Structures are given as C-alpha cells and as structure tokens.
C-alpha positions as CSV (number, residue, x, y, z in Angstrom):
1,S,102.3,127.6,-245.5
2,P,100.8,124.8,-243.4
3,G,101.1,125.0,-239.7
4,R,101.3,128.8,-239.6
5,F,98.7,131.1,-238.2
6,S,96.8,133.2,-240.6
7,E,96.5,136.9,-240.0
8,P,93.4,137.9,-238.0
9,P,90.6,139.4,-240.0
10,D,90.5,143.1,-240.3
11,R,88.3,144.8,-237.7
12,P,85.6,147.1,-239.1
13,A,86.5,150.7,-239.0
14,P,84.9,152.5,-236.0
15,V,81.6,154.2,-236.8
16,A,81.0,157.6,-235.2
17,A,77.5,158.0,-233.8
18,A,75.4,160.7,-235.3
19,I,73.0,160.6,-232.3
20,T,73.8,161.0,-228.6
21,Y,73.3,158.5,-225.8
22,A,70.3,160.6,-224.6
23,Q,68.7,160.4,-228.0
24,A,69.3,156.7,-228.3
25,L,67.9,156.2,-224.8
26,T,64.8,158.2,-225.7
27,L,64.2,156.0,-228.8
28,A,64.8,152.7,-227.0
29,S,62.7,153.8,-224.0
30,A,59.8,154.5,-226.2
31,A,60.0,151.0,-227.7
32,A,60.5,149.4,-224.2
33,V,57.5,151.2,-222.6
34,H,55.4,150.2,-225.6
35,D,56.4,146.6,-225.1
36,E,56.1,146.6,-221.3
37,P,55.2,149.7,-219.3
38,R,57.2,148.6,-216.2
39,L,60.6,148.5,-218.0
40,R,63.2,151.1,-216.9
41,P,66.7,151.7,-218.4
42,A,69.4,149.8,-216.7
43,V,72.6,149.7,-218.9
44,A,73.8,151.4,-222.1
45,S,76.8,151.0,-224.3
46,Y,77.9,151.9,-227.8
47,D,79.6,149.4,-230.2
48,A,81.7,151.5,-232.6
49,G,82.4,148.5,-234.8
50,A,78.7,147.9,-235.4
51,G,77.7,151.6,-235.1
52,A,74.9,150.7,-232.7
53,Y,73.8,151.6,-229.2
54,R,72.8,148.7,-226.9
55,M,70.2,149.7,-224.3
56,G,69.3,147.3,-221.6
57,F,66.0,147.5,-219.6
58,T,64.8,145.8,-216.5
59,R,61.9,146.2,-214.1
60,S,64.1,147.4,-211.3
61,G,66.1,149.9,-213.4
62,R,69.4,148.1,-212.3
63,R,71.5,145.7,-214.2
64,D,70.2,142.6,-212.5
65,Y,69.8,139.1,-213.6
66,W,66.5,138.2,-212.0
67,W,65.3,135.3,-214.1
68,L,66.8,135.7,-217.6
69,G,68.2,139.2,-217.3
70,P,67.7,142.5,-219.2
71,I,65.8,143.0,-222.4
72,Y,68.1,144.8,-224.9
73,Y,67.2,147.3,-227.6
74,Y,69.7,148.1,-230.3
75,V,69.6,151.6,-231.9
76,D,71.5,152.5,-235.1
77,G,74.0,155.2,-234.1
78,R,73.7,156.9,-237.5
79,S,70.0,156.9,-238.3
80,G,68.5,156.6,-234.8
81,R,66.4,153.7,-236.0
82,L,65.6,150.7,-233.8
83,I,67.4,147.8,-235.5
84,A,66.9,144.9,-233.1
85,R,65.3,143.7,-229.9
86,D,66.8,140.9,-227.8
87,D,64.1,139.6,-225.5
88,P,65.1,136.4,-223.7
89,Y,61.6,135.9,-222.4
90,G,60.1,135.5,-225.9
91,D,62.9,133.3,-227.3
92,S,63.2,129.5,-227.9
93,A,63.9,127.0,-225.2
94,G,67.6,126.8,-226.2
95,R,68.0,130.6,-225.9
96,H,66.3,130.4,-222.5
97,L,68.8,127.8,-221.4
98,L,71.8,129.9,-222.6
99,R,70.5,133.1,-221.0
100,S,69.8,131.2,-217.7
101,L,73.3,129.8,-217.2
102,Y,74.9,132.9,-215.6
103,P,72.0,133.9,-213.4
104,L,71.5,130.2,-212.3
105,H,75.1,129.6,-211.4
106,S,75.6,132.9,-209.6
107,G,72.4,132.5,-207.6
108,R,70.8,135.6,-209.1
109,M,68.0,133.8,-210.8
110,F,65.8,133.5,-207.7
111,G,66.9,136.6,-205.7
112,W,68.2,136.1,-202.2
113,I,66.9,132.6,-202.0
114,G,68.9,131.6,-205.0
115,R,72.0,133.2,-203.5
116,L,71.5,131.4,-200.2
117,I,71.2,128.0,-202.1
118,V,74.4,128.6,-204.0
119,F,76.1,129.7,-200.7
120,L,75.0,126.5,-199.0
121,L,76.0,124.3,-201.9
122,G,79.5,125.8,-201.5
123,F,79.6,124.4,-198.0
124,V,78.4,121.0,-199.3
125,I,81.4,120.9,-201.7
126,V,83.8,121.8,-198.9
127,E,82.2,119.2,-196.6
128,Q,82.6,116.5,-199.3
129,C,86.3,117.3,-199.8
130,V,87.0,117.2,-196.0
131,T,85.1,114.0,-195.5
132,G,86.8,112.4,-198.5
133,A,90.2,113.3,-197.2
134,W,89.3,112.1,-193.7
135,V,88.1,108.7,-195.0
136,W,91.2,108.3,-197.2
137,W,93.5,109.2,-194.2
138,R,91.7,106.6,-192.0
139,K,92.1,103.9,-194.7
140,Q,95.8,104.7,-195.0
141,K,96.1,104.4,-191.2
142,A,94.3,101.0,-191.2
143,K,96.6,99.7,-194.0
144,A,99.7,100.8,-192.0
145,L,98.4,99.0,-188.9
146,R,97.7,95.8,-190.9
147,K,101.2,95.8,-192.4
148,A,102.7,96.3,-188.9
149,A,100.7,93.4,-187.5
C-alpha cells in the first residue's frame, strides 16, 4: 500500500572462503609487486557477501592516506583468482576528487604539513566565532546607549 516501507532486499548468503588470508595475501602481493615494487601490504578484510578478500597496499605498509590512499586488490575467496584492482592513481578526475575528500579534510593528504594547516584552520574558525560574538555584543551595547540617550 502507498506510504508504507517495503521490505529490505534479501542479503546474499555468506560465502565461505576456500582460501586463507595468507593465500589471498600471497596472490595480491604478487600482483602488487608486479605493478609497483615498493608496495607493501597494509590492510586486509573479507567480504562474506561478495566472497572476496580486499587487500590494501601502500608504500609505508601502514593504512595511511598519503595523497589518495591505498591501492586495493580483490581476490576471489573461492577460486583465489584476482578479480579487481582499485587504483585511485590511475582513475578519472572525478574518482580522484572522491578519493581525495577524506585525506584532504583530515589533513592526511600532505603529511604533517597538511595536519598543521588543518589544525591552524581550526583556530581561524574559533577566532571568527569569537570576533563575531564580540562585534555583535558591542553593537548591542551601542544600541542600548543610544536608546538611553
């Protein structure tokens, strides 16, 4: 009937992995080193709904967001086949923009200099709030003095 919520779609049944994290990591690492020798594993997860491992690689080996973040390799949990590669550095300008939002707004895009800029911008916002309240208070005080006169 109109105005009622429909039932949510059924979630796919979880798919048990036939390969282990270690095997998936070995397969993804081989592909990553082939693409760029300096990449090291940083993060890994398994999506039971999709039946795929998601392996993230960075140059530092940590889950960091220097520039556009990790490069992800997806390995099928049943066959062990590499099924996708998510490389933000080789994508379109729109994808660059989307992947840069978090690192840019958190200050992680440019390392410690980016964090320092975000920190200082936080002080600018506070300063603008305090200055605005002070100007408003002074105008209210002037209005009260004019009415009294």
